[in-house]
KOLLUM-997608 format. One record per residue (C-alpha): residue number from 1; y, x, z; residue in one letter. Coordinates in steps of 0.05 Angstrom, whole numbers, plus 5000, padded with zeros to 4 digits. Last residue first. Example, Ala and Ser with C-alpha at 12.3 -4.5 7.8 and 13.67 -1.06 7.14 Angstrom:
# KOLLUM-997608
PT    n    c2    c1    c3  res
PT    2  4979  5273  5143    S
PT    1  4910  5246  5156    A
***
This chain:
# KOLLUM-997608
PT    n    c2    c1    c3  res
PT  344  4926  7084  8705    D
PT  343  4964  7146  8725    F
PT  342  4990  7160  8655    N
PT  341  5008  7088  8640    V
PT  340  5041  7077  8708    Y
PT  339  5080  7142  8704    S
PT  338  5106  7126  8635    E
PT  337  5124  7055  8656    W
PT  336  5161  7081  8717    K
PT  335  5199  7133  8676    E
PT  334  5220  7079  8626    L
PT  333  5245  7036  8683    V
PT  332  5287  7094  8711    A
PT  331  5316  7110  8643    S
PT  330  5339  7037  8633    F
PT  329  5370  7034  8702    D
PT  328  5404  7102  8695    E
PT  327  5439  7088  8629    P
PT  326  5407  7113  8564    L
PT  325  5445  7169  8531    Q
PT  324  5503  7153  8485    A
PT  323  5509  7176  8413    E
PT  322  5567  7184  8365    F
PT  321  5575  7195  8290    Y
PT  320  5638  7203  8248    L
PT  319  5645  7209  8172    Q
PT  318  5715  7234  8158    E
PT  317  5761  7186  8120    K
PT  316  5821  7217  8158    T
PT  315  5854  7150  8171    L
PT  314  5800  7097  8183    P
PT  313  5747  7147  8205    H
PT  312  5684  7128  8168    V
PT  311  5628  7100  8211    F
PT  310  5568  7118  8254    G
PT  309  5552  7087  8322    L
PT  308  5494  7104  8367    S
PT  307  5454  7081  8428    M
PT  306  5473  7009  8437    A
PT  305  5423  6996  8494    H
PT  304  5377  6937  8505    L
PT  303  5328  6925  8562    A
PT  302  5350  6855  8581    Q
PT  301  5379  6852  8651    R
PT  300  5358  6861  8724    P
PT  299  5337  6933  8714    M
PT  298  5307  6958  8780    L
PT  297  5289  6888  8802    D
PT  296  5252  6875  8736    F
PT  295  5216  6942  8744    C
PT  294  5194  6924  8814    N
PT  293  5170  6857  8788    Q
PT  292  5129  6894  8736    V
PT  291  5097  6938  8790    F
PT  290  5083  6878  8835    A
PT  289  5048  6843  8779    K
PT  288  5007  6905  8764    Y
PT  287  4985  6912  8837    K
PT  286  4968  6839  8841    A
PT  285  4919  6847  8784    F
PT  284  4926  6797  8727    Q
PT  283  4929  6850  8674    T
PT  282  4979  6865  8619    G
PT  281  5023  6831  8568    K
PT  280  5076  6776  8572    R
PT  279  5095  6782  8645    I
PT  278  5157  6739  8653    K
PT  277  5231  6759  8645    D
PT  276  5222  6767  8570    G
PT  275  5227  6693  8555    G
PT  274  5287  6695  8508    Y
PT  273  5344  6679  8556    M
PT  272  5311  6717  8613    A
PT  271  5308  6783  8575    D
PT  270  5268  6824  8625    N
PT  269  5234  6866  8572    F
PT  268  5257  6845  8502    L
PT  267  5214  6793  8467    P
PT  266  5156  6817  8424    H
PT  265  5125  6758  8388    G
PT  264  5155  6768  8319    I
PT  263  5209  6715  8333    F
PT  262  5222  6744  8402    K
PT  261  5241  6810  8369    M
PT  260  5287  6774  8319    H
PT  259  5322  6733  8373    A
PT  258  5337  6792  8418    R
PT  257  5356  6837  8360    I
PT  256  5403  6786  8329    Q
PT  255  5435  6759  8393    H
PT  254  5496  6739  8352    T
PT  253  5491  6768  8283    R
PT  252  5507  6840  8263    G
PT  251  5475  6855  8196    T
PT  250  5436  6916  8173    E
PT  249  5423  6932  8245    L
PT  248  5379  6990  8264    N
PT  247  5330  6980  8320    C
PT  246  5293  7036  8356    Q
PT  245  5232  7013  8396    V
PT  244  5203  7028  8464    L
PT  243  5138  6991  8472    T
PT  242  5109  6951  8530    V
PT  241  5038  6937  8553    Y
PT  240  5008  7003  8531    R
PT  239  5070  7048  8535    L
PT  238  5081  7064  8461    R
PT  237  5142  7107  8447    K
PT  236  5194  7108  8392    V
PT  235  5167  7053  8348    V
PT  234  5209  7033  8289    K
PT  233  5255  6975  8274    W
PT  232  5298  6949  8217    H
PT  231  5336  6884  8232    T
PT  230  5362  6838  8177    V
PT  229  5403  6774  8187    A
PT  228  5429  6721  8138    H
PT  227  5467  6668  8178    K
PT  226  5441  6603  8208    G
PT  225  5405  6545  8176    Q
PT  224  5356  6530  8120    S
PT  223  5343  6604  8106    G
PT  222  5268  6594  8106    D
PT  221  5260  6646  8161    P
PT  220  5304  6606  8209    F
PT  219  5308  6647  8273    V
PT  218  5335  6614  8336    D
PT  217  5395  6635  8379    M
PT  216  5403  6612  8451    V
PT  215  5467  6591  8485    K
PT  214  5468  6526  8444    R
PT  213  5403  6503  8475    D
PT  212  5359  6451  8440    K
PT  211  5391  6455  8371    A
PT  210  5384  6530  8374    S
PT  209  5442  6570  8346    R
PT  208  5432  6610  8283    G
PT  207  5397  6672  8258    V
PT  206  5370  6675  8187    N
PT  205  5306  6715  8179    G
PT  204  5287  6784  8157    R
PT  203  5251  6831  8205    I
PT  202  5236  6900  8179    T
PT  201  5180  6947  8199    G
PT  200  5158  7010  8234    S
PT  199  5098  7040  8270    D
PT  198  5054  6980  8256    A
PT  197  5013  6938  8305    E
PT  196  5068  6930  8356    L
PT  195  5043  6935  8427    E
PT  194  5070  6884  8476    G
PT  193  5135  6868  8509    W
PT  192  5198  6902  8484    V
PT  191  5241  6960  8509    L
PT  190  5301  6965  8463    A
PT  189  5341  7024  8436    L
PT  188  5398  7006  8389    Y
PT  187  5425  7040  8327    T
PT  186  5488  7020  8290    R
PT  185  5513  7049  8224    Q
PT  184  5576  7012  8203    I
PT  183  5575  6992  8129    T
PT  182  5563  6918  8145    H
PT  181  5620  6897  8097    H
PT  180  5657  6859  8152    F
PT  179  5643  6915  8201    F
PT  178  5674  6965  8154    Q
PT  177  5733  6917  8142    A
PT  176  5746  6913  8216    A
PT  175  5751  6989  8219    L
PT  174  5799  6988  8159    P
PT  173  5843  6936  8194    T
PT  172  5842  6967  8263    M
PT  171  5863  7037  8245    A
PT  170  5931  7020  8213    E
PT  169  5944  6971  8270    E
PT  168  5934  7026  8322    S
PT  167  5888  7042  8380    K
PT  166  5824  7013  8350    A
PT  165  5764  7012  8398    I
PT  164  5694  7031  8378    V
PT  163  5638  7007  8424    L
PT  162  5578  7045  8449    L
PT  161  5526  7027  8500    G
PT  160  5499  6977  8551    S
PT  159  5475  6906  8539    T
PT  158  5483  6860  8598    D
PT  157  5553  6835  8581    K
PT  156  5535  6829  8507    D
PT  155  5563  6873  8453    I
PT  154  5629  6869  8416    R
PT  153  5664  6884  8351    H
PT  152  5734  6902  8326    V
PT  151  5766  6905  8395    L
PT  150  5833  6939  8404    G
PT  149  5861  6884  8448    P
PT  148  5815  6824  8454    R
PT  147  5860  6772  8486    G
PT  146  5885  6751  8418    E
PT  145  5828  6746  8368    N
PT  144  5858  6695  8319    G
PT  143  5906  6748  8293    K
PT  142  5874  6816  8302    M
PT  141  5901  6853  8363    E
PT  140  5932  6922  8367    P
PT  139  5935  6963  8431    L
PT  138  6007  6969  8455    H
PT  137  5991  7004  8521    Q
PT  136  5927  7040  8537    F
PT  135  5897  7051  8606    H
PT  134  5913  6982  8636    F
PT  133  5905  6944  8571    V
PT  132  5836  6976  8561    L
PT  131  5811  6960  8631    A
PT  130  5826  6886  8624    N
PT  129  5793  6887  8555    A
PT  128  5730  6919  8584    L
PT  127  5726  6860  8632    T
PT  126  5737  6857  8706    G
PT  125  5774  6791  8704    N
PT  124  5772  6725  8665    W
PT  123  5696  6718  8663    N
PT  122  5678  6645  8674    G
PT  121  5706  6623  8607    H
PT  120  5726  6684  8568    A
PT  119  5759  6751  8580    P
PT  118  5733  6809  8537    H
PT  117  5674  6857  8536    V
PT  116  5638  6834  8599    V
PT  115  5612  6891  8642    M
PT  114  5542  6884  8671    G
PT  113  5512  6943  8634    P
PT  112  5560  7001  8626    P
PT  111  5603  7007  8563    K
PT  110  5606  7075  8530    N
PT  109  5675  7075  8498    V
PT  108  5694  7107  8431    I
PT  107  5768  7114  8419    L
PT  106  5813  7103  8360    L
PT  105  5875  7124  8321    S
PT  104  5910  7178  8362    K
PT  103  5843  7210  8380    D
PT  102  5789  7194  8431    E
PT  101  5715  7206  8441    Y
PT  100  5661  7188  8493    V
PT   99  5707  7151  8540    I
PT   98  5672  7123  8601    D
PT   97  5727  7077  8627    L
PT   96  5748  7067  8699    P
PT   95  5777  6999  8718    I
PT   94  5850  6995  8739    D
PT   93  5863  6924  8715    E
PT   92  5914  6900  8665    P
PT   91  5916  6823  8658    I
PT   90  5897  6797  8590    V
PT   89  5936  6737  8564    E
PT   88  5912  6691  8508    T
PT   87  5953  6648  8461    D
PT   86  5913  6632  8398    R
PT   85  5936  6649  8328    R
PT   84  5903  6623  8265    P
PT   83  5846  6666  8237    K
PT   82  5859  6729  8197    D
PT   81  5836  6735  8125    M
PT   80  5774  6731  8081    F
PT   79  5789  6708  8011    V
PT   78  5738  6682  7961    Q
PT   77  5757  6671  7888    I
PT   76  5712  6637  7836    D
PT   75  5744  6650  7768    D
PT   74  5743  6587  7725    L
PT   73  5802  6610  7682    P
PT   72  5817  6684  7690    K
PT   71  5852  6722  7744    I
PT   70  5887  6786  7728    R
PT   69  5865  6845  7771    Y
PT   68  5924  6888  7790    N
PT   67  5910  6880  7864    S
PT   66  5841  6910  7856    K
PT   65  5777  6869  7859    V
PT   64  5717  6860  7905    A
PT   63  5657  6825  7874    K
PT   62  5625  6757  7887    G
PT   61  5657  6721  7828    N
PT   60  5724  6747  7852    V
PT   59  5723  6775  7922    L
PT   58  5782  6789  7968    V
PT   57  5759  6825  8030    T
PT   56  5758  6893  7996    E
PT   55  5802  6926  8048    N
PT   54  5857  6939  7997    D
PT   53  5853  6867  7974    I
PT   52  5861  6841  8046    A
PT   51  5921  6887  8055    Q
PT   50  5952  6863  7990    Q
PT   49  5944  6790  8012    V
PT   48  5978  6807  8078    K
PT   47  6035  6842  8041    N
PT   46  6042  6783  7994    R
PT   45  6054  6740  8055    T
PT   44  6012  6681  8076    V
PT   43  6038  6615  8104    Y
PT   42  6002  6571  8053    A
PT   41  5953  6603  8004    I
PT   40  5965  6588  7930    K
PT   39  6030  6625  7917    E
PT   38  6010  6688  7952    T
PT   37  5941  6682  7921    L
PT   36  5968  6682  7850    F
PT   35  6016  6740  7862    K
PT   34  5961  6783  7891    D
PT   33  5913  6762  7835    I
PT   32  5958  6784  7779    R
PT   31  5966  6729  7727    V
PT   30  5929  6706  7665    L
PT   29  5945  6633  7652    S
PT   28  5906  6577  7686    Q
PT   27  5882  6522  7639    G
PT   26  5811  6518  7664    K
PT   25  5834  6518  7737    D
PT   24  5814  6574  7784    V
PT   23  5763  6557  7837    L
PT   22  5793  6577  7904    I
PT   21  5756  6593  7968    R
PT   20  5792  6612  8033    H
PT   19  5754  6640  8092    R
PT   18  5788  6660  8158    E
PT   17  5772  6731  8177    Y
PT   16  5757  6770  8240    L
PT   15  5696  6734  8266    E
PT   14  5684  6790  8316    L
PT   13  5621  6829  8300    E
PT   12  5561  6802  8338    D
PT   11  5513  6846  8378    E
PT   10  5516  6800  8439    E
PT    9  5566  6742  8433    F
PT    8  5534  6685  8471    E
PT    7  5535  6725  8536    E
PT    6  5611  6722  8536    E
PT    5  5614  6648  8550    P
PT    4  5646  6607  8494    Q
PT    3  5721  6596  8493    Q
PT    2  5748  6527  8507    S
PT    1  5776  6484  8450    M
***
């Protein structure tokens, strides 16, 4: 099966775990869950089961359990573990990295717009992964995500901002677990079309692939399709025809912010995939149309920036928080809108 284009993966945590579900028999005797799962799941070691339990990715009746938990008849067990192996090679390339923070366990990278996160169909070179394997040897990889060294999450090619990279196996698994449990604090800045009526709000609606175009995500508010998704937003600055908003992700679905903002009638500025590359608000004057086109030319991508990351250090357990300033293209477009509004 061929890999999907990188642009399909914006804002989505890597699918790090394969899902097993076991309904315990009525006549099952009491036994430790780690022993039970080692016997029940093919080709899995007790150490791997223990690791999943430690990272709270083994759930019994919907709740995480300890390794000494003794299963009971009719227990509903869910296990999230690594996917089957794929063979993928990443060629080292001497590409500069904007490293915000680094220690022996992890690093925080500020990805520029236009850089693909990892090799995929149509983007085999020039990716963040190519740069990582050049600058750092022996980066860990999650099984099933070979070709994505150190990566525990990703953002879209044309989204700028922060990514956390694991430098060791002992750092990768706990970091992956934090994304799995949605405990990572992520804040994005987005420039959207139109003026939002309220100063803040929450968008709830499952996000899943469109039946008409598999590259595009649709919102299913009735929960009939897709995955549960929640985006909290608040207005940062009102610029008459566009608005700068801060978005905090409670979940991390593919294209979540882009799909959610379009769903409420405010697509991201210059987001071609979701209709933001056309004038959605404003006048019909030629001067205004030329101004907007100039902004499009200045920032030929969706106006989305992964501004901050907050998480618990996988080894020291210290709470960490990082921010990245807006890149030049985003800042320049904001300045133009501010000048236009003030002058007009």
